[in-house]
C-alpha positions in Angstrom: 12.5 -46.4 60.3 10.9 -49.1 58.3 7.6 -50.8 58.0 7.9 -54.3 56.5 11.3 -53.5 55.1 10.1 -50.3 53.3 11.1 -46.8 54.6 8.4 -44.8 56.2 9.7 -41.7 54.4 9.3 -43.4 51.1 5.7 -44.4 51.9 4.9 -40.9 52.9 6.5 -39.6 49.7 4.4 -41.9 47.6 1.3 -40.8 49.5 2.2 -37.2 48.9 2.6 -37.8 45.2 -0.8 -39.5 44.9 -2.5 -36.8 46.9 -0.9 -34.0 44.7 -2.1 -35.8 41.6 -5.6 -36.1 43.1 -5.7 -32.5 44.1 -4.5 -31.3 40.6 -7.0 -33.5 38.8 -9.9 -32.6 41.0 -8.9 -28.9 40.9 -8.9 -29.0 37.1 -12.3 -30.8 37.2 -10.9 -33.8 35.4 -12.1 -35.8 38.4 -15.4 -34.6 39.7 -15.5 -34.4 43.5 -17.3 -32.1 45.9 -15.4 -29.1 47.4 -15.7 -30.9 50.8 -13.7 -33.9 49.5 -11.2 -31.6 47.8 -10.7 -29.6 51.1 -10.2 -32.8 53.2 -7.6 -34.2 50.8 -5.8 -30.9 50.8 -5.6 -31.0 54.6 -4.4 -34.6 54.4 -1.8 -33.5 51.9 -0.5 -30.9 54.3 -0.3 -33.3 57.2 1.5 -36.0 55.1 3.9 -33.4 53.7 4.8 -32.1 57.1 5.3 -35.6 58.5 7.4 -36.6 55.4 9.6 -33.5 55.7 10.1 -33.8 59.5 11.0 -37.4 59.3 13.4 -36.9 56.3 15.2 -34.1 58.1 15.3 -36.0 61.3 16.7 -39.1 59.5 19.5 -37.1 58.0 20.6 -35.6 61.3 
């Protein structure tokens, strides 16, 4: 499963890493965002993480 020669699982993993960094930095108030933005990015993180885990386990089967 590739997009432009790059694995979809890798792309989702990088997105997860960036979302986790954003969540940590906004949770520690290093980056000032509204609670609404923090909540929406948290939901996006859960969705991306589930997709990443599902595809990774499916690819190894």
